[in-house]
MIBA-472110 format. One record per residue (C-alpha): residue number from 1; residue in three letters; chain; x, y, z. Coordinates in steps of 0.2 Angstrom, whole numbers. Layout:
BEGIN
n:res:chain:x:y:z
NUM:ALA:A:X:Y:Z
...
This chain:
BEGIN
n:res:chain:x:y:z
1:MET:A:-19:609:-478
2:LYS:A:-12:627:-480
3:LYS:A:-28:634:-471
4:ARG:A:-26:621:-457
5:VAL:A:-8:625:-454
6:GLU:A:-12:644:-454
7:LYS:A:-27:641:-441
8:GLY:A:-15:631:-430
9:ILE:A:-3:645:-430
10:THR:A:-16:658:-427
11:LEU:A:-23:649:-412
12:ILE:A:-4:647:-405
13:ALA:A:-2:665:-408
14:LEU:A:-18:670:-398
15:VAL:A:-14:659:-383
16:ILE:A:4:667:-382
17:THR:A:-3:685:-384
18:ILE:A:-16:681:-370
19:ILE:A:-2:674:-358
20:VAL:A:9:690:-362
21:LEU:A:-6:702:-359
22:LEU:A:-9:693:-342
23:ILE:A:9:694:-337
24:LEU:A:9:712:-342
25:ALA:A:-6:714:-331
26:SER:A:5:708:-317
27:VAL:A:-3:691:-316
28:THR:A:11:679:-311
29:ILE:A:16:662:-317
30:SER:A:10:654:-302
31:VAL:A:-7:661:-303
32:LEU:A:-8:653:-321
33:TRP:A:1:636:-318
34:GLY:A:1:634:-299
35:GLU:A:-8:621:-290
36:ASN:A:-24:633:-290
37:GLY:A:-19:642:-305
38:MET:A:-30:647:-319
39:ILE:A:-23:635:-332
40:THR:A:-22:621:-319
41:LYS:A:-40:623:-314
42:ALA:A:-46:623:-332
43:GLN:A:-36:606:-334
44:GLU:A:-44:599:-319
45:ALA:A:-61:604:-325
46:ASN:A:-58:596:-342
47:PHE:A:-52:580:-335
48:LYS:A:-66:578:-322
49:THR:A:-78:581:-336
50:GLU:A:-71:567:-346
51:ILE:A:-71:555:-330
52:ALA:A:-88:560:-328
53:LYS:A:-93:554:-345
54:ILE:A:-82:538:-343
55:ASP:A:-92:534:-327
56:GLU:A:-109:538:-336
57:ARG:A:-104:526:-351
58:PHE:A:-99:512:-339
59:LYS:A:-114:513:-329
60:ILE:A:-125:512:-346
61:TYR:A:-115:497:-351
62:LEU:A:-118:488:-334
63:GLY:A:-136:491:-336
64:GLU:A:-137:485:-353
65:LYS:A:-129:469:-348
66:LYS:A:-140:466:-334
67:LEU:A:-155:469:-345
68:GLN:A:-148:456:-357
69:ASP:A:-145:443:-344
70:GLN:A:-150:443:-326
71:GLU:A:-136:431:-322
72:PHE:A:-123:444:-326
73:GLU:A:-112:449:-311
74:LYS:A:-103:465:-311
75:GLY:A:-89:458:-300
76:THR:A:-83:447:-314
77:LEU:A:-81:459:-327
78:ASN:A:-63:462:-333
79:ALA:A:-58:472:-348
80:GLY:A:-42:479:-355
81:GLU:A:-35:484:-372
82:THR:A:-37:468:-381
83:SER:A:-48:457:-369
84:LEU:A:-65:456:-361
85:PHE:A:-71:443:-349
86:TYR:A:-87:441:-338
87:ASN:A:-97:426:-330
88:THR:A:-110:426:-344
89:LYS:A:-99:429:-359
90:LYS:A:-101:418:-374
91:GLU:A:-85:410:-382
92:SER:A:-89:418:-399
93:GLU:A:-90:435:-391
94:THR:A:-75:447:-393
95:GLY:A:-72:464:-385
96:SER:A:-61:476:-375
97:ILE:A:-61:491:-364
98:TYR:A:-66:500:-379
99:THR:A:-82:490:-381
100:VAL:A:-87:494:-363
101:LEU:A:-83:513:-365
102:SER:A:-89:514:-382
103:GLY:A:-91:531:-390
104:MET:A:-76:538:-379
105:GLU:A:-60:544:-387
106:LYS:A:-47:529:-388
107:LYS:A:-32:541:-382
108:ILE:A:-42:543:-366
109:VAL:A:-49:526:-363
110:LYS:A:-32:518:-366
111:ASP:A:-26:522:-348
112:PHE:A:-41:514:-340
113:GLU:A:-44:496:-336
114:ILE:A:-59:486:-328
115:ILE:A:-54:474:-314
116:LYS:A:-67:464:-305
117:GLY:A:-81:476:-310
118:GLU:A:-72:492:-305
119:ILE:A:-64:506:-316
120:PHE:A:-45:509:-313
121:TYR:A:-35:524:-320
122:PHE:A:-17:520:-322
123:THR:A:-6:536:-323
124:GLN:A:11:542:-316
125:ASN:A:3:560:-315
126:LYS:A:0:564:-297
127:LYS:A:-12:578:-301
128:GLU:A:-22:567:-313
129:ALA:A:-22:553:-300
130:GLN:A:-29:565:-286
131:TRP:A:-42:571:-298
132:ALA:A:-48:553:-302
133:LEU:A:-49:549:-283
134:GLU:A:-59:565:-281
135:MET:A:-72:558:-294
136:GLY:A:-73:541:-285
137:LEU:A:-61:531:-296
138:LYS:A:-47:520:-291
139:THR:A:-29:522:-297
140:ASN:A:-14:512:-299
141:PRO:A:-21:498:-288
142:TYR:A:-6:486:-290
143:GLU:A:12:487:-289
144:ILE:A:18:486:-307
145:ILE:A:36:492:-310
146:ASP:A:42:493:-328
147:GLY:A:29:481:-333
148:VAL:A:33:468:-319
149:LEU:A:19:464:-307
150:ILE:A:30:462:-292
151:SER:A:29:451:-276
152:SER:A:21:462:-263
153:ASP:A:6:460:-251
154:LYS:A:-3:474:-261
155:ASN:A:-4:463:-276
156:LEU:A:-12:449:-267
157:PHE:A:-29:458:-267
158:LEU:A:-29:455:-286
159:MET:A:-38:439:-282
160:ASP:A:-57:439:-282
161:GLU:A:-61:431:-266
162:GLY:A:-79:426:-271
163:THR:A:-72:416:-286
164:GLY:A:-54:413:-282
165:THR:A:-50:421:-299
166:ILE:A:-35:431:-303
167:THR:A:-35:441:-320
168:ILE:A:-18:448:-323
169:PRO:A:-20:467:-328
170:GLU:A:-15:469:-347
171:ARG:A:-2:482:-344
172:VAL:A:8:468:-335
173:LYS:A:22:461:-346
174:GLU:A:29:449:-332
175:VAL:A:22:441:-317
176:GLY:A:36:443:-304
177:GLU:A:45:429:-295
178:GLY:A:34:422:-281
179:THR:A:20:435:-283
180:PHE:A:5:423:-279
181:ALA:A:15:408:-271
182:LYS:A:4:400:-258
183:LEU:A:-10:411:-260
184:GLU:A:-25:404:-251
185:GLY:A:-41:401:-260
186:MET:A:-34:403:-278
187:LYS:A:-44:393:-291
188:LYS:A:-42:401:-308
189:ILE:A:-29:411:-317
190:ILE:A:-31:421:-333
191:ILE:A:-15:427:-341
192:PRO:A:-17:441:-355
193:PRO:A:-8:440:-371
194:THR:A:1:456:-366
195:CYS:A:10:445:-352
196:LYS:A:26:439:-360
197:LYS:A:34:430:-344
198:ILE:A:28:421:-328
199:ASN:A:44:421:-317
200:ALA:A:50:407:-305
201:ASN:A:38:402:-291
202:ALA:A:25:414:-297
203:PHE:A:10:402:-292
204:ASN:A:20:389:-283
205:GLY:A:11:380:-269
206:ASN:A:-7:385:-274
207:ASP:A:-15:369:-268
208:THR:A:-32:375:-273
209:LEU:A:-28:380:-291
210:GLU:A:-39:371:-304
211:GLU:A:-38:381:-321
212:VAL:A:-25:391:-329
213:VAL:A:-31:401:-345
214:ILE:A:-17:407:-356
215:LEU:A:-23:419:-369
216:SER:A:-14:423:-386
217:ASP:A:-18:436:-399
218:GLY:A:-12:429:-416
219:ASN:A:8:427:-413
220:LYS:A:7:438:-397
221:GLY:A:6:431:-380
222:LEU:A:16:422:-366
223:GLU:A:34:417:-371
224:THR:A:42:410:-355
225:ILE:A:36:400:-339
226:ALA:A:50:400:-327
227:SER:A:56:387:-314
228:TYR:A:44:380:-301
229:ALA:A:30:392:-308
230:PHE:A:16:380:-304
231:LYS:A:25:368:-293
232:ASP:A:14:359:-279
233:CYS:A:-2:365:-288
234:VAL:A:-10:348:-283
235:HIS:A:-27:351:-290
236:LEU:A:-22:358:-307
237:LYS:A:-30:346:-319
238:THR:A:-26:353:-336
239:ILE:A:-14:365:-345
240:SER:A:-15:371:-363
241:MET:A:-2:383:-369
242:PRO:A:-2:393:-384
243:ASN:A:12:392:-398
244:THR:A:19:408:-392
245:VAL:A:27:399:-377
246:LYS:A:46:397:-381
247:GLU:A:53:391:-364
248:LEU:A:48:381:-349
249:GLY:A:60:382:-334
250:TYR:A:65:368:-322
251:GLY:A:51:359:-312
252:VAL:A:37:370:-319
253:PHE:A:24:357:-315
254:TRP:A:33:347:-302
255:ASN:A:21:338:-289
256:CYS:A:5:343:-299
257:SER:A:-2:326:-293
258:ALA:A:-19:329:-302
259:LEU:A:-12:335:-319
260:VAL:A:-20:323:-333
261:ASN:A:-20:334:-349
262:VAL:A:-5:343:-356
263:GLN:A:-4:352:-372
264:LEU:A:13:359:-375
265:SER:A:19:373:-388
266:ASN:A:27:368:-403
267:GLN:A:39:383:-401
268:ILE:A:49:375:-386
269:GLU:A:65:366:-391
270:VAL:A:71:360:-374
271:LEU:A:61:352:-359
272:TYR:A:71:355:-343
273:SER:A:73:343:-329
274:HIS:A:59:338:-317
275:LEU:A:46:347:-328
276:PHE:A:32:334:-324
277:ALA:A:40:325:-309
278:ASN:A:28:316:-298
279:CYS:A:13:320:-310
280:VAL:A:6:304:-304
281:ALA:A:-11:306:-313
282:LEU:A:-3:309:-330
283:ARG:A:-6:294:-341
284:GLU:A:-2:300:-359
285:ILE:A:8:314:-366
286:LYS:A:13:320:-384
287:ILE:A:30:329:-386
288:PRO:A:26:340:-400
289:ASP:A:37:343:-416
290:GLY:A:51:356:-412
291:ILE:A:56:348:-396
292:LYS:A:75:344:-398
293:GLU:A:80:339:-380
294:ILE:A:72:332:-365
295:GLY:A:81:333:-348
296:GLY:A:84:323:-333
297:PHE:A:70:317:-321
298:LEU:A:58:325:-333
299:PHE:A:45:311:-328
300:GLN:A:52:305:-312
301:GLY:A:38:297:-302
302:ALA:A:25:299:-315
303:THR:A:20:281:-311
304:SER:A:3:281:-321
305:LEU:A:11:285:-338
306:THR:A:6:272:-351
307:LYS:A:9:281:-367
308:ILE:A:22:294:-374
309:SER:A:24:300:-391
310:LEU:A:41:307:-396
311:PRO:A:43:318:-412
312:ARG:A:55:318:-426
313:THR:A:65:332:-420
314:LEU:A:70:324:-404
315:GLU:A:90:324:-404
316:LYS:A:94:321:-386
317:ILE:A:87:312:-370
318:ASP:A:94:313:-353
319:SER:A:98:296:-346
320:ASN:A:88:297:-332
321:CYS:A:73:306:-340
322:PHE:A:61:292:-335
323:TYR:A:68:289:-318
324:ASP:A:56:278:-307
325:ALA:A:42:281:-319
326:THR:A:41:267:-333
327:SER:A:34:252:-324
328:SER:A:17:256:-331
329:LEU:A:23:262:-348
330:GLU:A:15:251:-362
331:ASP:A:17:261:-378
332:ILE:A:32:272:-385
333:ASN:A:26:281:-401
334:LEU:A:42:286:-410
335:SER:A:40:296:-425
336:SER:A:46:285:-440
337:GLU:A:56:301:-446
338:ASN:A:66:302:-430
339:GLN:A:85:301:-435
340:HIS:A:92:297:-417
341:PHE:A:82:284:-408
342:ILE:A:74:267:-411
343:VAL:A:61:257:-402
344:GLU:A:65:238:-401
345:ASN:A:58:224:-391
346:GLY:A:48:237:-380
347:ILE:A:65:247:-377
348:LEU:A:69:264:-382
349:LEU:A:87:265:-388
350:LEU:A:100:276:-395
351:LYS:A:100:273:-414
352:ASN:A:117:264:-413
353:LYS:A:109:253:-399
354:THR:A:123:258:-386
355:GLN:A:111:266:-373
356:MET:A:94:262:-366
357:TYR:A:82:276:-361
358:VAL:A:65:268:-357
359:ILE:A:60:250:-354
360:THR:A:42:246:-356
361:LYS:A:34:232:-346
362:GLN:A:33:221:-362
363:ALA:A:52:220:-362
364:ILE:A:52:212:-344
365:GLN:A:50:193:-344
366:GLY:A:52:184:-327
367:ASN:A:63:191:-313
368:THR:A:80:192:-322
369:PHE:A:84:206:-335
370:THR:A:98:204:-347
371:VAL:A:106:220:-353
372:PRO:A:108:218:-372
373:ASN:A:125:215:-378
374:GLY:A:132:231:-386
375:ILE:A:125:243:-373
376:THR:A:140:254:-366
377:TYR:A:130:264:-353
378:ILE:A:116:259:-341
379:GLY:A:109:275:-334
380:SER:A:99:280:-319
381:GLY:A:82:275:-316
382:VAL:A:79:264:-332
383:LEU:A:77:247:-323
384:MET:A:72:255:-306
385:PRO:A:53:254:-306
386:PHE:A:53:235:-309
387:TRP:A:53:228:-292
388:ASN:A:50:210:-299
389:ILE:A:68:210:-305
390:LYS:A:80:200:-294
391:LYS:A:94:197:-305
392:VAL:A:103:208:-318
393:MET:A:116:202:-331
394:ILE:A:128:215:-338
395:PRO:A:138:211:-354
396:GLU:A:156:214:-358
397:SER:A:151:230:-369
398:VAL:A:146:240:-354
399:ASN:A:159:253:-349
400:GLU:A:148:265:-338
401:ILE:A:136:261:-324
402:ASP:A:125:272:-314
403:ALA:A:120:264:-298
404:GLY:A:102:272:-300
405:PHE:A:99:259:-315
406:PHE:A:95:245:-303
407:PRO:A:78:241:-294
408:TRP:A:77:240:-276
409:SER:A:73:222:-276
410:ILE:A:90:217:-283
411:GLU:A:98:202:-276
412:GLU:A:111:197:-288
413:ILE:A:121:206:-302
414:GLU:A:131:195:-314
415:ILE:A:145:203:-325
416:SER:A:153:195:-339
417:GLN:A:170:189:-335
418:SER:A:176:197:-351
419:ASN:A:170:214:-346
420:PRO:A:186:225:-345
421:ASN:A:179:239:-333
422:TYR:A:170:230:-319
423:LEU:A:169:215:-308
424:SER:A:155:209:-296
425:ILE:A:160:202:-278
426:ASN:A:152:202:-261
427:GLN:A:136:210:-268
428:GLN:A:146:225:-274
429:ILE:A:151:232:-291
430:LEU:A:169:238:-291
431:SER:A:181:244:-304
432:LYS:A:193:230:-310
433:ASP:A:207:237:-299
434:LYS:A:194:237:-284
435:LYS:A:198:255:-280
436:ILE:A:181:263:-285
437:LEU:A:165:257:-278
438:TYR:A:150:259:-290
439:PHE:A:136:250:-281
440:CYS:A:134:240:-265
441:TYR:A:117:231:-263
442:SER:A:121:221:-247
443:GLN:A:106:219:-235
444:ALA:A:116:216:-220
445:GLN:A:114:228:-205
446:THR:A:133:230:-204
447:ILE:A:143:234:-220
448:THR:A:162:236:-219
449:LEU:A:169:242:-236
450:GLU:A:185:234:-240
451:GLU:A:202:242:-238
452:GLY:A:209:248:-255
453:ILE:A:193:257:-260
454:GLU:A:197:275:-263
455:GLU:A:182:283:-271
456:LEU:A:162:281:-269
457:LYS:A:152:285:-284
458:GLY:A:134:293:-283
459:ALA:A:121:282:-274
460:ALA:A:134:269:-271
461:VAL:A:125:263:-255
462:GLU:A:107:269:-258
463:LYS:A:100:252:-260
464:CYS:A:108:245:-244
465:ASN:A:91:245:-236
466:ASN:A:95:237:-219
467:VAL:A:112:244:-215
468:ASN:A:113:254:-198
469:THR:A:132:253:-197
470:LEU:A:143:258:-211
471:ASN:A:162:257:-210
472:PHE:A:173:265:-222
473:PRO:A:191:260:-226
474:SER:A:206:271:-221
475:THR:A:210:272:-240
476:LEU:A:195:282:-245
477:LYS:A:199:298:-253
478:LYS:A:184:304:-262
479:LEU:A:165:304:-259
480:GLU:A:156:309:-275
481:SER:A:139:320:-274
482:HIS:A:125:309:-267
483:SER:A:137:294:-263
484:LEU:A:129:293:-246
485:LYS:A:112:295:-252
486:GLY:A:97:285:-244
487:ILE:A:106:277:-229
488:TYR:A:91:280:-218
489:HIS:A:96:270:-203
490:VAL:A:114:275:-201
491:LYS:A:116:288:-187
492:ASN:A:134:290:-185
493:ILE:A:149:288:-197
494:LYS:A:168:290:-197
495:LEU:A:179:296:-211
496:GLY:A:198:294:-211
497:LYS:A:213:305:-212
498:ASN:A:215:302:-231
499:VAL:A:198:309:-237
500:GLU:A:202:323:-249
501:GLU:A:185:327:-258
502:ILE:A:168:329:-250
503:ASN:A:154:341:-252
504:GLY:A:137:346:-247
505:GLU:A:129:335:-260
506:THR:A:137:320:-253
507:PHE:A:124:320:-239
508:GLN:A:110:329:-249
509:TYR:A:97:315:-248
510:ASN:A:103:307:-232
511:PHE:A:89:308:-219
512:GLY:A:96:297:-205
513:LEU:A:112:305:-200
514:GLN:A:115:313:-183
515:ASP:A:133:315:-182
516:ILE:A:149:313:-191
517:GLU:A:167:311:-185
518:ILE:A:183:314:-196
519:ASP:A:200:309:-191
520:SER:A:210:323:-182
521:GLN:A:225:319:-193
522:ASN:A:215:323:-209
523:PRO:A:223:339:-216
524:ASN:A:209:345:-226
525:PHE:A:193:343:-215
526:MET:A:187:343:-197
527:SER:A:170:339:-189
528:GLU:A:160:347:-174
529:ASN:A:142:346:-169
530:GLY:A:137:337:-184
531:ALA:A:145:349:-196
532:ILE:A:160:347:-208
533:TYR:A:172:362:-209
534:THR:A:188:365:-219
535:LYS:A:203:362:-207
536:ASP:A:205:381:-203
537:LYS:A:186:382:-199
538:THR:A:182:396:-210
539:LYS:A:171:387:-222
540:ILE:A:156:375:-217
541:ILE:A:156:361:-230
542:ALA:A:140:352:-224
543:PHE:A:129:350:-210
544:VAL:A:123:332:-208
545:ASN:A:113:332:-192
546:ASN:A:95:327:-195
547:VAL:A:88:329:-177
548:VAL:A:92:346:-171
549:THR:A:80:360:-175
550:ARG:A:92:375:-171
551:PHE:A:110:377:-177
552:GLU:A:122:392:-174
553:ILE:A:137:393:-186
554:PRO:A:151:398:-175
555:GLU:A:160:415:-176
556:GLY:A:175:414:-188
557:VAL:A:166:405:-202
558:LYS:A:167:416:-218
559:GLU:A:159:405:-231
560:ILE:A:144:393:-232
561:GLY:A:148:380:-245
562:ASP:A:136:375:-260
563:THR:A:122:364:-254
564:ALA:A:129:365:-236
565:PHE:A:112:364:-227
566:SER:A:102:357:-241
567:CYS:A:88:344:-237
568:ARG:A:90:347:-218
569:GLN:A:71:348:-217
570:GLN:A:70:348:-198
571:LEU:A:79:365:-196
572:LYS:A:68:379:-189
573:GLU:A:82:391:-185
574:ILE:A:99:394:-192
575:VAL:A:110:408:-184
576:LEU:A:123:416:-195
577:PRO:A:140:423:-189
578:GLN:A:145:441:-191
579:THR:A:161:436:-200
580:LEU:A:151:427:-214
581:LYS:A:155:434:-231
582:ILE:A:150:421:-244
583:ILE:A:133:410:-245
584:GLY:A:135:396:-259
585:TYR:A:122:391:-271
586:ALA:A:108:380:-265
587:ALA:A:115:382:-247
588:PHE:A:98:380:-239
589:LEU:A:89:370:-253
590:SER:A:73:362:-246
591:CYS:A:75:367:-228
592:ARG:A:56:366:-227
593:ASP:A:53:370:-208
594:LEU:A:64:386:-210
595:THR:A:52:401:-207
596:ARG:A:64:415:-205
597:ILE:A:83:419:-207
598:GLU:A:94:434:-204
599:ILE:A:108:439:-215
600:PRO:A:121:449:-207
601:ASN:A:128:465:-214
602:SER:A:145:456:-217
603:VAL:A:139:445:-231
604:GLU:A:145:451:-249
605:LYS:A:139:437:-259
606:MET:A:125:425:-261
607:GLY:A:125:410:-273
608:ASP:A:118:413:-291
609:TRP:A:105:398:-290
610:GLY:A:93:392:-277
611:VAL:A:100:398:-261
612:PHE:A:82:396:-253
613:SER:A:75:385:-267
614:GLU:A:60:374:-261
615:CYS:A:60:383:-243
616:SER:A:42:381:-243
617:ASN:A:38:390:-227
618:LEU:A:52:403:-227
619:LYS:A:42:419:-226
620:GLU:A:55:431:-219
621:ILE:A:73:435:-226
622:ILE:A:80:449:-215
623:ILE:A:95:458:-222
624:ASP:A:105:470:-211
625:LYS:A:110:480:-228
626:GLU:A:105:493:-240
627:PRO:A:90:488:-252
628:ASN:A:97:478:-267
629:SER:A:115:478:-261
630:LEU:A:116:460:-263
631:ALA:A:113:453:-280
632:GLY:A:101:440:-284
633:SER:A:86:444:-272
634:PRO:A:75:434:-268
635:TRP:A:87:420:-272
636:ASP:A:73:407:-277
637:CYS:A:63:410:-261
638:ILE:A:45:404:-265
639:TYR:A:37:420:-258
640:GLY:A:48:431:-269
641:ASN:A:52:448:-263
642:ARG:A:37:448:-251
643:ALA:A:49:438:-240
644:VAL:A:64:450:-241
645:LYS:A:66:464:-229
646:TRP:A:81:476:-230
647:LEU:A:84:485:-214
648:ARG:A:95:499:-219
């Protein structure tokens, strides 16, 4: 050891001596270290020698593979620090970039990666990058910032156009928001173990995607798949995730209508809402041990679901988890060790039998359904799929009713006279004092709600299938979120002077309205051109017109309220005023025809969730501000930051 140290010191001393002698000989530092300096040139020569060796080793490997199998295609070869892929690779075969470039020093090879049959050199050293280019290598081909493969046009070229395959580079830790959304021709994705997170909308809208391969290396691998990541991937048939995955976001597989096989990680504790919404081909699913909670609308519209297995660990189920999805359900396999739920007579119940979650078709006999006595809450969507049900009988124990519980075919609701909370009259469910309307199911074309009603609950008139004229009482004070949902034939409505509470979600899923009139004596709100404003007209609360394709918010408006324009799917253009300062959350949710929007310099704050969520054609968000001066970009836009253009 002593000799080695002495040798090292001697070499250092020799180098210093040479440099000192050169300086004494009037050789300047620039001559030594400058762009064309002696030492720089020596470094360049050494670097290029190593590159030449790597190139030679790579060509030898390609030649060997072709000799072994004539079907081998160079363009399918991908290799990183822990993975190796190509078209003729056997399942049992392992390998990496070190396999391809065998014999080379690892400290050199680690900065190289083979993508689609070409060697790429990843470096932040500009000199080395230039030298590599001079040797015919490609450098830093994709935009990766702090390990995040960002949403940019440049990164779209990662897809192999011949096979439609995207192999995420191993140096990627996260796939950025909207990075590959709506990329035409994508068929397969390979996620390496180094990638820890797939961000929101990353692969949203890829209607040709068929296969997702998520690789793991022991306990290392993908951990998070964020909201809408694979939404509208209508040809994706199977998904198998390793047990490294700990979190699935909202609506990850929403509208994956071909999905038939799902294997979930056992490290996940919560399944968030709309995860498998409209997965109409899904027939069977096993919720693994470890899951403690499943959220709302999880299986909404999954109309082919026949069997579900629920684990012992499950503690909480959202009341509308199976909204409009259970008419085909035949079997609920609940772990015998579960301490929170029971299955009885074909109904999944809370252990104390106060709430129903799922009704199988075996529990339905004839066209009348009797809610079991002891049930206190009847939740949204539980009975909705059963169109053969004409009559529902509600016992005295029920103290909370969601209008979404009832099927579209409902003709009669009978409530026990001893029920202390509700009464049923004139095809309506009202509070005992007749001040709250919970549910109206009249099939008349004109419906006049009685004076004395002060509040409309959510979905209160949704199943009034034939109504085209809806008259509200002057006593009405509060319209809850979604209270006017689903009245498709009503074109105009009038609200009185006593209305105190109304919001954008009141009209969120109403696609028939064209105009609204609010009594001029109302001290809280005013209406104009299909929009509702605060009385001083500084805030737009809701836009309800479902016909116009262009709307200009008038100058003077300072705030767009939460969900104000949500679900106005026909709007192609929205002009924002120069006085605008705040845009609320989900303000433009599901404005599907919107392709471009300009945000003025005056805007100081954007909503922290879903401002442009589900705007499936919004490709340009033009912002008259300095880059990143508004927090939250890209505000859930499906195209991610590819769509965001900062002008200053």
